[in-house]
N, CA, C and O atoms as a MOPAC input file, in Angstrom:
PM7 MOZYME 1SCF
protein

 N   -141.57600 1  -167.73300 1   177.46700 1
 C   -141.12800 1  -167.74800 1   176.10000 1
 C   -142.32600 1  -167.78800 1   175.13800 1
 O   -142.32700 1  -167.11700 1   174.10600 1
 N   -143.36400 1  -168.59900 1   175.50000 1
 C   -144.54800 1  -168.71800 1   174.67200 1
 C   -145.26800 1  -167.38200 1   174.54200 1
 O   -145.72100 1  -167.01300 1   173.45800 1
 N   -145.37200 1  -166.65000 1   175.67100 1
 C   -146.01800 1  -165.34300 1   175.62800 1
 C   -145.21600 1  -164.35700 1   174.80100 1
 O   -145.79100 1  -163.52600 1   174.09700 1
 N   -143.89600 1  -164.43700 1   174.87600 1
 C   -143.03700 1  -163.55400 1   174.08600 1
 C   -143.28200 1  -163.76800 1   172.61200 1
 O   -143.37400 1  -162.79100 1   171.86800 1
 N   -143.39300 1  -165.01300 1   172.15100 1
 C   -143.64900 1  -165.33300 1   170.76100 1
 C   -145.02200 1  -164.77000 1   170.32000 1
 O   -145.14600 1  -164.21400 1   169.22800 1
 N   -146.01200 1  -164.91600 1   171.15300 1
 C   -147.35800 1  -164.39600 1   170.81800 1
 C   -147.33000 1  -162.86600 1   170.71700 1
 O   -147.90700 1  -162.29700 1   169.79100 1
 N   -146.68300 1  -162.22200 1   171.63300 1
 C   -146.55900 1  -160.74900 1   171.60400 1
 C   -145.79400 1  -160.32900 1   170.33600 1
 O   -146.18300 1  -159.37600 1   169.66200 1
 N   -144.75000 1  -161.01700 1   170.03100 1
 C   -143.94100 1  -160.69300 1   168.82600 1
 C   -144.78800 1  -160.85000 1   167.55000 1
 O   -144.71900 1  -160.01200 1   166.65100 1
 N   -145.57600 1  -161.91700 1   167.47900 1
 C   -146.43400 1  -162.10700 1   166.32300 1
 C   -147.45700 1  -160.98700 1   166.22000 1
 O   -147.69100 1  -160.46700 1   165.12900 1
 N   -148.06700 1  -160.60900 1   167.33000 1
 C   -149.06300 1  -159.49300 1   167.30200 1
 C   -148.41500 1  -158.18800 1   166.90100 1
 O   -148.99300 1  -157.41500 1   166.13800 1
 N   -147.21800 1  -157.93200 1   167.40700 1
 C   -146.52900 1  -156.69900 1   167.02400 1
 C   -146.20900 1  -156.69400 1   165.52600 1
 O   -146.38600 1  -155.67000 1   164.86600 1
 N   -145.75600 1  -157.79000 1   164.99600 1
 C   -145.44600 1  -157.89800 1   163.58900 1
 C   -146.69400 1  -157.68100 1   162.73600 1
 O   -146.65300 1  -156.96300 1   161.73700 1
 N   -147.80400 1  -158.30800 1   163.13600 1
 C   -149.04800 1  -158.14000 1   162.42300 1
 C   -149.53100 1  -156.68200 1   162.46000 1
 O   -150.02000 1  -156.16000 1   161.45800 1
 N   -149.39000 1  -156.03500 1   163.61600 1
 C   -149.78000 1  -154.65400 1   163.73600 1
 C   -148.93000 1  -153.74600 1   162.84600 1
 O   -149.45000 1  -152.84700 1   162.18600 1
 N   -147.62500 1  -153.99200 1   162.83500 1
 C   -146.72900 1  -153.19700 1   161.99200 1
 C   -147.08300 1  -153.36000 1   160.51900 1
 O   -147.08600 1  -152.38700 1   159.76400 1
 N   -147.38700 1  -154.61300 1   160.10500 1
 C   -147.75000 1  -154.85700 1   158.70800 1
 C   -149.07700 1  -154.16600 1   158.35500 1
 O   -149.21000 1  -153.64200 1   157.24900 1
 N   -150.04700 1  -154.15200 1   159.25600 1
 C   -151.32400 1  -153.51100 1   159.01800 1
 C   -151.14600 1  -151.98600 1   158.91700 1
 O   -151.70300 1  -151.35100 1   158.02200 1
 N   -150.39300 1  -151.42500 1   159.81000 1
 C   -150.13800 1  -149.96600 1   159.76800 1
 C   -149.36800 1  -149.58000 1   158.51100 1
 O   -149.65900 1  -148.55000 1   157.90300 1
 N   -148.39400 1  -150.38800 1   158.11600 1
 C   -147.64600 1  -150.09200 1   156.88500 1
 C   -148.54300 1  -150.14300 1   155.66600 1
 O   -148.41700 1  -149.30500 1   154.77300 1
 N   -149.44800 1  -151.11000 1   155.61100 1
 C   -150.35600 1  -151.24900 1   154.46800 1
 C   -151.28200 1  -150.05900 1   154.39200 1
 O   -151.46000 1  -149.47400 1   153.32400 1
 N   -151.88100 1  -149.69100 1   155.53000 1
 C   -152.84600 1  -148.57100 1   155.49800 1
 C   -152.17500 1  -147.25900 1   155.17000 1
 O   -152.76600 1  -146.42700 1   154.48200 1
 N   -150.93800 1  -147.04400 1   155.64700 1
 C   -150.26300 1  -145.78000 1   155.32100 1
 C   -149.89900 1  -145.73200 1   153.85000 1
 O   -149.91900 1  -144.65800 1   153.24900 1
 N   -149.56700 1  -146.87200 1   153.25400 1
 C   -149.20700 1  -146.90200 1   151.84200 1
 C   -150.41700 1  -146.52200 1   150.99300 1
 O   -150.26300 1  -145.78300 1   150.02000 1
 N   -151.62400 1  -147.00400 1   151.33100 1
 C   -152.78600 1  -146.67100 1   150.52900 1
 C   -153.27000 1  -145.27900 1   150.83000 1
 O   -153.98500 1  -144.69300 1   150.01700 1
 N   -152.90500 1  -144.72400 1   151.97400 1
 C   -153.34800 1  -143.38600 1   152.30900 1
 C   -152.53500 1  -142.32400 1   151.55700 1
 O   -152.92600 1  -141.15800 1   151.51400 1
 N   -151.42700 1  -142.72200 1   150.97600 1
 C   -150.56600 1  -141.75400 1   150.29200 1
 C   -151.19300 1  -141.18600 1   149.05800 1
 O   -150.77000 1  -140.13000 1   148.58700 1
 N   -152.20200 1  -141.85500 1   148.50700 1
 C   -152.87600 1  -141.34400 1   147.30900 1
 C   -152.16900 1  -141.64900 1   146.02400 1
 O   -152.23600 1  -140.85800 1   145.08300 1
 N   -151.49000 1  -142.77300 1   145.95200 1
 C   -150.79400 1  -143.15700 1   144.74500 1
 C   -151.73400 1  -143.63900 1   143.66500 1
 O   -152.77100 1  -144.24000 1   143.94700 1
 N   -151.36300 1  -143.37100 1   142.42200 1
 C   -152.05900 1  -143.93300 1   141.27600 1
 C   -151.64600 1  -145.40500 1   141.18600 1
 O   -150.48200 1  -145.72800 1   141.42100 1
 N   -152.57900 1  -146.30000 1   140.85000 1
 C   -152.23900 1  -147.74300 1   140.82100 1
 C   -150.99700 1  -148.03300 1   139.91800 1
 O   -150.84100 1  -147.44100 1   138.85000 1
 N   -150.16000 1  -148.92600 1   140.37000 1
 C   -148.93200 1  -149.27700 1   139.61200 1
 C   -149.25900 1  -149.88500 1   138.24900 1
 O   -148.44900 1  -149.77500 1   137.32800 1
 N   -150.41100 1  -150.51600 1   138.09500 1
 C   -150.77400 1  -151.11700 1   136.81400 1
 C   -150.90100 1  -150.05600 1   135.71500 1
 O   -150.62600 1  -150.32300 1   134.54600 1
 N   -151.31200 1  -148.87000 1   136.10300 1
 C   -151.42800 1  -147.75700 1   135.14600 1
 C   -150.03100 1  -147.33400 1   134.67500 1
 O   -149.79100 1  -147.11400 1   133.48800 1
 N   -149.12600 1  -147.22800 1   135.64200 1
 C   -147.73400 1  -146.88900 1   135.30100 1
 C   -147.13700 1  -147.93400 1   134.36800 1
 O   -146.46400 1  -147.58100 1   133.40000 1
 N   -147.36800 1  -149.19100 1   134.63800 1
 C   -146.84300 1  -150.27600 1   133.83200 1
 C   -147.39800 1  -150.22600 1   132.42900 1
 O   -146.65100 1  -150.40000 1   131.46600 1
 N   -148.68900 1  -149.99200 1   132.28800 1
 C   -149.35700 1  -149.91100 1   130.97100 1
 C   -148.77000 1  -148.75900 1   130.15300 1
 O   -148.52000 1  -148.92200 1   128.95800 1
 N   -148.55000 1  -147.62000 1   130.76600 1
 C   -147.97500 1  -146.49600 1   130.04900 1
 C   -146.51300 1  -146.80100 1   129.65600 1
 O   -146.09300 1  -146.53400 1   128.53000 1
 N   -145.76100 1  -147.35900 1   130.59900 1
 C   -144.35300 1  -147.71900 1   130.32000 1
 C   -144.25200 1  -148.69200 1   129.15000 1
 O   -143.30700 1  -148.62600 1   128.36400 1
 N   -145.23400 1  -149.60400 1   129.03500 1
 C   -145.21400 1  -150.56500 1   127.94100 1
 C   -145.88000 1  -150.06300 1   126.66700 1
 O   -145.83400 1  -150.73500 1   125.63700 1
 N   -146.50100 1  -148.88300 1   126.72800 1
 C   -147.20000 1  -148.34800 1   125.57200 1
 C   -148.37300 1  -149.22100 1   125.20300 1
 O   -148.66200 1  -149.39300 1   124.01900 1
 N   -149.06500 1  -149.78400 1   126.19500 1
 C   -150.17900 1  -150.70000 1   125.94000 1
 C   -151.50600 1  -150.00100 1   126.19100 1
 O   -151.93800 1  -149.85200 1   127.33400 1
 N   -152.14300 1  -149.57500 1   125.11100 1
 C   -153.45600 1  -148.94800 1   125.23500 1
 C   -154.48800 1  -149.94200 1   125.72800 1
 O   -155.43300 1  -149.56700 1   126.42200 1
 N   -154.31500 1  -151.20800 1   125.37600 1
 C   -155.24900 1  -152.25200 1   125.81900 1
 C   -155.20400 1  -152.41600 1   127.32200 1
 O   -156.25300 1  -152.46100 1   127.96400 1
 N   -154.01400 1  -152.50800 1   127.90400 1
 C   -153.89900 1  -152.63200 1   129.36000 1
 C   -154.33800 1  -151.36000 1   130.07200 1
 O   -154.93200 1  -151.42800 1   131.14800 1
 N   -154.05800 1  -150.21800 1   129.49400 1
 C   -154.46000 1  -148.95100 1   130.07300 1
 C   -155.95800 1  -148.79100 1   130.06800 1
 O   -156.52300 1  -148.21400 1   130.99700 1
 N   -156.62400 1  -149.29900 1   129.01900 1
 C   -158.08200 1  -149.16100 1   128.87800 1
 C   -158.80200 1  -149.88300 1   130.01700 1
 O   -159.94100 1  -149.52800 1   130.32300 1
 N   -158.20600 1  -150.85200 1   130.63700 1
 C   -158.81500 1  -151.54300 1   131.77700 1
 C   -159.07400 1  -150.60900 1   132.94500 1
 O   -159.88900 1  -150.90400 1   133.81800 1
 N   -158.37300 1  -149.47500 1   132.95600 1
 C   -158.47400 1  -148.52100 1   134.06500 1
 C   -159.15500 1  -147.24600 1   133.64600 1
 O   -159.06500 1  -146.25100 1   134.36600 1
 N   -159.83900 1  -147.22500 1   132.50400 1
 C   -160.54700 1  -146.03300 1   132.05300 1
 C   -161.91000 1  -145.92200 1   132.73800 1
 O   -162.61600 1  -146.91200 1   132.92600 1
 N   -162.24900 1  -144.70600 1   133.09900 1
 C   -163.61900 1  -144.40200 1   133.56200 1
 C   -164.53300 1  -144.48400 1   132.33100 1
 O   -164.04100 1  -144.68200 1   131.22000 1
 N   -165.83800 1  -144.33600 1   132.50600 1
 C   -166.77500 1  -144.41600 1   131.38700 1
 C   -166.45400 1  -143.42500 1   130.29600 1
 O   -166.55100 1  -143.74900 1   129.11300 1
 N   -166.07100 1  -142.21600 1   130.67800 1
 C   -165.54800 1  -141.21700 1   129.72900 1
 C   -164.16300 1  -140.78300 1   130.24800 1
 O   -163.92100 1  -140.68100 1   131.45000 1
 N   -163.28300 1  -140.53700 1   129.28900 1
 C   -161.89700 1  -140.18500 1   129.64000 1
 C   -161.55000 1  -138.93500 1   128.87600 1
 O   -161.80200 1  -138.85200 1   127.67400 1
 N   -160.96900 1  -137.95000 1   129.55800 1
 C   -160.44300 1  -136.78100 1   128.87300 1
 C   -158.98800 1  -137.03800 1   128.52500 1
 O   -158.16300 1  -137.29800 1   129.40100 1
 N   -158.68100 1  -136.96200 1   127.23500 1
 C   -157.32200 1  -137.16600 1   126.78600 1
 C   -156.78300 1  -135.87100 1   126.17400 1
 O   -157.43100 1  -135.24200 1   125.33800 1
 N   -155.57800 1  -135.49000 1   126.61300 1
 C   -154.90100 1  -134.34300 1   126.07100 1
 C   -153.62300 1  -134.80700 1   125.36400 1
 O   -152.80200 1  -135.53700 1   125.92000 1
 N   -153.49300 1  -134.35200 1   124.12100 1
 C   -152.23900 1  -134.64300 1   123.37400 1
 C   -151.73700 1  -133.34600 1   122.83800 1
 O   -152.32000 1  -132.76600 1   121.92100 1
 N   -150.64100 1  -132.88200 1   123.41400 1
 C   -150.00900 1  -131.60700 1   123.01400 1
 C   -150.98800 1  -130.44100 1   123.00500 1
 O   -151.01100 1  -129.65600 1   122.05800 1
 N   -151.78200 1  -130.32700 1   124.03500 1
 C   -152.72200 1  -129.20800 1   124.16400 1
 C   -154.07100 1  -129.39800 1   123.56900 1
 O   -154.97000 1  -128.60400 1   123.84900 1
 N   -154.27200 1  -130.41000 1   122.76000 1
 C   -155.59100 1  -130.70900 1   122.17200 1
 C   -156.28300 1  -131.68000 1   123.10000 1
 O   -155.85100 1  -132.82400 1   123.23900 1
 N   -157.38400 1  -131.22300 1   123.75500 1
 C   -158.09500 1  -132.09300 1   124.70700 1
 C   -159.48900 1  -132.39300 1   124.21000 1
 O   -160.18300 1  -131.53400 1   123.66700 1
 N   -159.88600 1  -133.65700 1   124.41400 1
 C   -161.23000 1  -134.10400 1   124.06500 1
 C   -161.63800 1  -135.19100 1   125.01900 1
 O   -160.78800 1  -135.85000 1   125.61900 1
 N   -162.93700 1  -135.38800 1   125.16800 1
 C   -163.47900 1  -136.47500 1   125.97200 1
 C   -163.89900 1  -137.61300 1   125.04200 1
 O   -164.46500 1  -137.40500 1   123.96900 1
 N   -163.59200 1  -138.83300 1   125.51100 1
 C   -163.84700 1  -140.01900 1   124.69500 1
 C   -164.51100 1  -141.10900 1   125.55100 1
 O   -164.38800 1  -141.11500 1   126.77600 1
 N   -165.19700 1  -142.00200 1   124.89600 1
 C   -165.67400 1  -143.21000 1   125.57500 1
 C   -164.48000 1  -144.10800 1   125.79900 1
 O   -163.40500 1  -143.86000 1   125.25300 1
 N   -164.65400 1  -145.16000 1   126.60300 1
 C   -163.54200 1  -146.10800 1   126.86200 1
 C   -162.94900 1  -146.62000 1   125.57700 1
 O   -161.73100 1  -146.62000 1   125.39700 1
 N   -163.83000 1  -147.06600 1   124.66500 1
 C   -163.35200 1  -147.68800 1   123.41100 1
 C   -162.65200 1  -146.65200 1   122.52200 1
 O   -161.60300 1  -146.94800 1   121.94900 1
 N   -163.20600 1  -145.46200 1   122.39900 1
 C   -162.55700 1  -144.41600 1   121.59300 1
 C   -161.20400 1  -144.04900 1   122.21100 1
 O   -160.21300 1  -143.89000 1   121.49800 1
 N   -161.17000 1  -143.91600 1   123.52700 1
 C   -159.92300 1  -143.52900 1   124.20300 1
 C   -158.81600 1  -144.58200 1   123.96900 1
 O   -157.64500 1  -144.23700 1   123.80900 1
 N   -159.20100 1  -145.83600 1   123.95300 1
 C   -158.21400 1  -146.85100 1   123.70700 1
 C   -157.60500 1  -146.69800 1   122.30000 1
 O   -156.39300 1  -146.83200 1   122.13600 1
 N   -158.42500 1  -146.42400 1   121.30700 1
 C   -157.93500 1  -146.23900 1   119.93600 1
 C   -157.06200 1  -144.98800 1   119.82800 1
 O   -156.04500 1  -145.01200 1   119.13600 1
 N   -157.43500 1  -143.90600 1   120.49100 1
 C   -156.67900 1  -142.66600 1   120.46100 1
 C   -155.26800 1  -142.91900 1   121.02000 1
 O   -154.27100 1  -142.50000 1   120.43300 1
 N   -155.20900 1  -143.62000 1   122.17700 1
 C   -153.87700 1  -143.87500 1   122.77300 1
 C   -153.10000 1  -144.93300 1   122.03400 1
 O   -151.86900 1  -144.90900 1   122.02500 1
 N   -153.81400 1  -145.88000 1   121.40200 1
 C   -153.10400 1  -146.84700 1   120.57100 1
 C   -152.39400 1  -146.13100 1   119.44000 1
 O   -151.24500 1  -146.44900 1   119.13400 1
 N   -153.05100 1  -145.17700 1   118.82000 1
 C   -152.44700 1  -144.38000 1   117.74700 1
 C   -151.26700 1  -143.55400 1   118.28900 1
 O   -150.21900 1  -143.47900 1   117.64700 1
 N   -151.43500 1  -142.94300 1   119.45800 1
 C   -150.37000 1  -142.17100 1   120.07200 1
 C   -149.12900 1  -143.05800 1   120.34600 1
 O   -148.00700 1  -142.69600 1   119.99100 1
 N   -149.35300 1  -144.20500 1   120.97300 1
 C   -148.24800 1  -145.09000 1   121.30800 1
 C   -147.55000 1  -145.64500 1   120.06300 1
 O   -146.34500 1  -145.89500 1   120.08700 1
 N   -148.29600 1  -145.83500 1   118.98900 1
 C   -147.68100 1  -146.35800 1   117.76200 1
 C   -146.78900 1  -145.29900 1   117.13300 1
 O   -145.76300 1  -145.63000 1   116.53900 1
 N   -147.16300 1  -144.03200 1   117.25300 1
 C   -146.34600 1  -142.95400 1   116.69500 1
 C   -145.21800 1  -142.51900 1   117.62900 1
 O   -144.23800 1  -141.90900 1   117.20100 1
 N   -145.38100 1  -142.85100 1   118.93400 1
 C   -144.42200 1  -142.44200 1   119.97100 1
 C   -144.09200 1  -143.64200 1   120.84100 1
 O   -144.45300 1  -143.69500 1   122.01700 1
 N   -143.39500 1  -144.60900 1   120.24200 1
 C   -143.08400 1  -145.86100 1   120.94400 1
 C   -142.31200 1  -145.58700 1   122.21500 1
 O   -141.37500 1  -144.78900 1   122.20600 1
 N   -142.68600 1  -146.23300 1   123.31100 1
 C   -142.05400 1  -145.96100 1   124.62500 1
 C   -140.60000 1  -146.44300 1   124.70200 1
 O   -140.22600 1  -147.49500 1   124.18300 1
 N   -139.81200 1  -145.61300 1   125.37700 1
 C   -138.41900 1  -145.98200 1   125.71600 1
 C   -138.35100 1  -146.14100 1   127.24500 1
 O   -137.55600 1  -146.92700 1   127.76000 1
 N   -139.19700 1  -145.38300 1   127.95800 1
 C   -139.23800 1  -145.45700 1   129.41100 1
 C   -140.31700 1  -144.55900 1   129.97500 1
 O   -140.79000 1  -143.64100 1   129.30500 1
 N   -140.70100 1  -144.82600 1   131.20200 1
 C   -141.72700 1  -144.00800 1   131.85600 1
 C   -141.57400 1  -144.14600 1   133.36300 1
 O   -141.37500 1  -145.24300 1   133.88400 1
 N   -141.66900 1  -143.01700 1   134.05300 1
 C   -141.67700 1  -142.98500 1   135.51600 1
 C   -142.55500 1  -141.86600 1   136.00000 1
 O   -142.64800 1  -140.81400 1   135.36800 1
 N   -143.19900 1  -142.09300 1   137.12400 1
 C   -143.94000 1  -141.01700 1   137.81200 1
 C   -142.92000 1  -140.23400 1   138.60200 1
 O   -142.11900 1  -140.81100 1   139.33700 1
 N   -142.94600 1  -138.88400 1   138.45200 1
 C   -142.05700 1  -138.01200 1   139.18300 1
 C   -142.66000 1  -137.53300 1   140.48800 1
 O   -141.95500 1  -137.27700 1   141.46400 1
 N   -144.01800 1  -137.41400 1   140.48600 1
 C   -144.73300 1  -136.92000 1   141.67500 1
 C   -146.12300 1  -137.52200 1   141.67900 1
 O   -146.74300 1  -137.69900 1   140.63100 1
 N   -146.60300 1  -137.83400 1   142.87000 1
 C   -147.95400 1  -138.33200 1   143.06400 1
 C   -148.60400 1  -137.64700 1   144.25700 1
 O   -147.91700 1  -137.22000 1   145.18500 1
 N   -149.92600 1  -137.54400 1   144.23200 1
 C   -150.62300 1  -136.94500 1   145.35400 1
 C   -152.11200 1  -137.16200 1   145.24300 1
 O   -152.59800 1  -137.89800 1   144.38500 1
 N   -152.82600 1  -136.49600 1   146.14100 1
 C   -154.30100 1  -136.56300 1   146.11500 1
 C   -154.90300 1  -135.26700 1   146.57200 1
 O   -154.28300 1  -134.49000 1   147.29900 1
 N   -156.15700 1  -135.03900 1   146.12300 1
 C   -156.85600 1  -133.81600 1   146.47400 1
 C   -157.71900 1  -134.09000 1   147.70000 1
 O   -157.87500 1  -135.23500 1   148.12500 1
 N   -158.27300 1  -133.02900 1   148.25700 1
 C   -159.19600 1  -133.17300 1   149.38100 1
 C   -160.46800 1  -133.90400 1   149.01900 1
 O   -161.14500 1  -134.45700 1   149.88600 1
 N   -160.80000 1  -133.90900 1   147.71700 1
 C   -162.03800 1  -134.59500 1   147.23100 1
 C   -161.78000 1  -136.05500 1   146.94400 1
 O   -162.69100 1  -136.75400 1   146.49900 1
 N   -160.58500 1  -136.54200 1   147.17700 1
 C   -160.30200 1  -137.95700 1   147.00400 1
 C   -159.73700 1  -138.33300 1   145.63200 1
 O   -159.48500 1  -139.51100 1   145.37900 1
 N   -159.53600 1  -137.35900 1   144.74700 1
 C   -158.93400 1  -137.67500 1   143.46300 1
 C   -157.42700 1  -137.87900 1   143.67500 1
 O   -156.78700 1  -137.19900 1   144.47800 1
 N   -156.90800 1  -138.81600 1   142.94100 1
 C   -155.46800 1  -139.04900 1   142.97100 1
 C   -154.88200 1  -138.58900 1   141.63900 1
 O   -155.53900 1  -138.65700 1   140.60000 1
 N   -153.64800 1  -138.12600 1   141.68800 1
 C   -153.01900 1  -137.67100 1   140.45300 1
 C   -151.56200 1  -138.05500 1   140.47200 1
 O   -150.97100 1  -138.30300 1   141.52300 1
 N   -150.99300 1  -138.09700 1   139.27400 1
 C   -149.56400 1  -138.35900 1   139.11400 1
 C   -149.04300 1  -137.55900 1   137.94500 1
 O   -149.73400 1  -137.36000 1   136.94500 1
 N   -147.82100 1  -137.10800 1   138.08600 1
 C   -147.12300 1  -136.36500 1   137.03900 1
 C   -145.85500 1  -137.17900 1   136.74100 1
 O   -145.11000 1  -137.54400 1   137.65000 1
 N   -145.63200 1  -137.44900 1   135.47300 1
 C   -144.46300 1  -138.24300 1   135.14000 1
 C   -143.83600 1  -137.83200 1   133.82400 1
 O   -144.28000 1  -136.89500 1   133.16000 1
 N   -142.77700 1  -138.57000 1   133.46400 1
 C   -142.07400 1  -138.35000 1   132.20900 1
 C   -142.13700 1  -139.61000 1   131.37200 1
 O   -141.69000 1  -140.68100 1   131.78300 1
 N   -142.70600 1  -139.45400 1   130.17900 1
 C   -142.82000 1  -140.55300 1   129.21400 1
 C   -141.73800 1  -140.29200 1   128.15000 1
 O   -141.80500 1  -139.30100 1   127.42300 1
 N   -140.75900 1  -141.17400 1   128.06700 1
 C   -139.71400 1  -141.05400 1   127.08300 1
 C   -140.07500 1  -141.92100 1   125.88000 1
 O   -140.28100 1  -143.12600 1   126.01900 1
 N   -140.15300 1  -141.30700 1   124.70100 1
 C   -140.44600 1  -142.02800 1   123.51600 1
 C   -139.31800 1  -141.87200 1   122.50800 1
 O   -138.40400 1  -141.07300 1   122.71600 1
 N   -139.37400 1  -142.61400 1   121.44000 1
 C   -138.37200 1  -142.47800 1   120.39000 1
 C   -138.43300 1  -141.12000 1   119.73600 1
 O   -137.44200 1  -140.64900 1   119.17700 1
 N   -139.62400 1  -140.47000 1   119.80300 1
 C   -139.82000 1  -139.14800 1   119.23700 1
 C   -139.48200 1  -138.03200 1   120.22600 1
 O   -139.57500 1  -136.85600 1   119.87500 1
 N   -139.09800 1  -138.37300 1   121.43600 1
 C   -138.74200 1  -137.39500 1   122.44200 1
 C   -139.56900 1  -137.53900 1   123.71900 1
 O   -140.47800 1  -138.36700 1   123.77400 1
 N   -139.26100 1  -136.73900 1   124.74700 1
 C   -139.91800 1  -136.85300 1   126.04100 1
 C   -141.27200 1  -136.10100 1   126.07000 1
 O   -141.46700 1  -135.09700 1   125.38400 1
 N   -142.19800 1  -136.64000 1   126.90300 1
 C   -143.47300 1  -136.01900 1   127.13700 1
 C   -143.70000 1  -135.92600 1   128.66400 1
 O   -143.31500 1  -136.81200 1   129.42800 1
 N   -144.33100 1  -134.83700 1   129.06200 1
 C   -144.80600 1  -134.71900 1   130.46900 1
 C   -146.18600 1  -135.36500 1   130.47100 1
 O   -147.01100 1  -135.08200 1   129.60200 1
 N   -146.43200 1  -136.23200 1   131.44900 1
 C   -147.69900 1  -136.92200 1   131.55200 1
 C   -148.39500 1  -136.53600 1   132.85500 1
 O   -147.77900 1  -136.50700 1   133.92000 1
 N   -149.67600 1  -136.24500 1   132.75000 1
 C   -150.51100 1  -135.91500 1   133.89700 1
 C   -151.68400 1  -136.85500 1   133.90400 1
 O   -152.43600 1  -136.91300 1   132.93100 1
 N   -151.86400 1  -137.61300 1   135.00900 1
 C   -152.95500 1  -138.60300 1   135.11100 1
 C   -153.78600 1  -138.28100 1   136.33700 1
 O   -153.24000 1  -138.06700 1   137.41900 1
 N   -155.09600 1  -138.24600 1   136.18100 1
 C   -156.01800 1  -138.07800 1   137.29800 1
 C   -156.91400 1  -139.31800 1   137.35100 1
 O   -157.52000 1  -139.70400 1   136.35100 1
 N   -156.98600 1  -139.93500 1   138.53700 1
 C   -157.86600 1  -141.06900 1   138.72300 1
 C   -158.91700 1  -140.72100 1   139.79300 1
 O   -158.63300 1  -140.01200 1   140.75800 1
 N   -160.12600 1  -141.23700 1   139.59400 1
 C   -161.20900 1  -141.05900 1   140.53200 1
 C   -161.73000 1  -142.40800 1   140.95200 1
 O   -161.68600 1  -143.37500 1   140.19200 1
 N   -162.22400 1  -142.46200 1   142.17000 1
 C   -162.79100 1  -143.73400 1   142.66400 1
 C   -164.20100 1  -143.92900 1   142.05100 1
 O   -165.05300 1  -143.04200 1   142.11100 1
 N   -164.40500 1  -145.10300 1   141.47200 1
 C   -165.69400 1  -145.48900 1   140.91800 1
 C   -165.86600 1  -146.99400 1   141.10700 1
 O   -164.99500 1  -147.78400 1   140.74000 1
 N   -166.98800 1  -147.36900 1   141.67700 1
 C   -167.26000 1  -148.78100 1   141.94400 1
 C   -166.16400 1  -149.50800 1   142.71000 1
 O   -165.86900 1  -150.67200 1   142.43900 1
 N   -165.57100 1  -148.81700 1   143.65900 1
 C   -164.59900 1  -149.43600 1   144.54300 1
 C   -163.15000 1  -149.47200 1   144.02300 1
 O   -162.26300 1  -149.99100 1   144.70200 1
 N   -162.91200 1  -148.92600 1   142.82800 1
 C   -161.52600 1  -148.92500 1   142.33000 1
 C   -161.24000 1  -147.56100 1   141.69600 1
 O   -162.14500 1  -146.79200 1   141.37500 1
 N   -159.96000 1  -147.30300 1   141.53400 1
 C   -159.56300 1  -145.99600 1   140.95200 1
 C   -159.43600 1  -146.14100 1   139.43400 1
 O   -158.71400 1  -147.00200 1   138.93100 1
 N   -160.16900 1  -145.26000 1   138.71300 1
 C   -160.18400 1  -145.30700 1   137.25600 1
 C   -159.68200 1  -143.97900 1   136.69000 1
 O   -159.83800 1  -142.92600 1   137.30800 1
 N   -159.07300 1  -144.05000 1   135.49700 1
 C   -158.52500 1  -142.85900 1   134.85600 1
 C   -159.63600 1  -141.95200 1   134.39900 1
 O   -160.52200 1  -142.36700 1   133.65100 1
 N   -159.59200 1  -140.70600 1   134.84800 1
 C   -160.56300 1  -139.69600 1   134.43100 1
 C   -159.92700 1  -138.77700 1   133.37900 1
 O   -160.57300 1  -138.34600 1   132.42400 1
 N   -158.64400 1  -138.49700 1   133.59300 1
 C   -157.92500 1  -137.59200 1   132.67700 1
 C   -156.51400 1  -138.12600 1   132.48100 1
 O   -155.87900 1  -138.59300 1   133.42600 1
 N   -156.02800 1  -138.05400 1   131.23800 1
 C   -154.65200 1  -138.36700 1   130.95300 1
 C   -154.14800 1  -137.37900 1   129.89500 1
 O   -154.79100 1  -137.18600 1   128.86300 1
 N   -153.02900 1  -136.77300 1   130.15000 1
 C   -152.56400 1  -135.70700 1   129.27800 1
 C   -151.07300 1  -135.94700 1   128.98400 1
 O   -150.26600 1  -136.14500 1   129.89200 1
 N   -150.74300 1  -135.92400 1   127.70200 1
 C   -149.34200 1  -136.04500 1   127.24800 1
 C   -148.96800 1  -134.72800 1   126.57900 1
 O   -149.61200 1  -134.32900 1   125.60900 1
 N   -147.93600 1  -134.04200 1   127.08100 1
 C   -147.47800 1  -132.79400 1   126.50800 1
 C   -145.97900 1  -132.91500 1   126.20000 1
 O   -145.16900 1  -133.22800 1   127.07200 1
 N   -145.64500 1  -132.66000 1   124.94700 1
 C   -144.24000 1  -132.74100 1   124.50200 1
 C   -143.41700 1  -131.71600 1   125.26500 1
 O   -143.80200 1  -130.55300 1   125.38600 1
 N   -142.25700 1  -132.17400 1   125.78700 1
 C   -141.35900 1  -131.28300 1   126.52200 1
 C   -140.52000 1  -130.45500 1   125.58200 1
 O   -139.70600 1  -129.64800 1   126.03100 1

């Protein structure tokens, strides 16, 4: 009985380890980014900005510093207050970039959102974020 319990514990630990590694191998964008967009929080989103961030708003794209990008999105969120947000699709490239495509619902109408994150200093940071009115 004692050996059975030890084997059961090892099997459970192995299952948990395999489940954890397969979840991170899927190439998902961190949930904190989704939460920040859903809440319309440029401050929380800025925590995940790379040194420079490309922001697209209805086809107009520009590169910004972290601080500038936070102000640009703060202005966007104030004009387009969130009603809801979900990622519709997530994936990763062969080069290790992760991306997500989602729908941002605002009081002004829905937007298609495209987010690209790249690994920098051991964590995934936003390299590109694009909002396009549907």
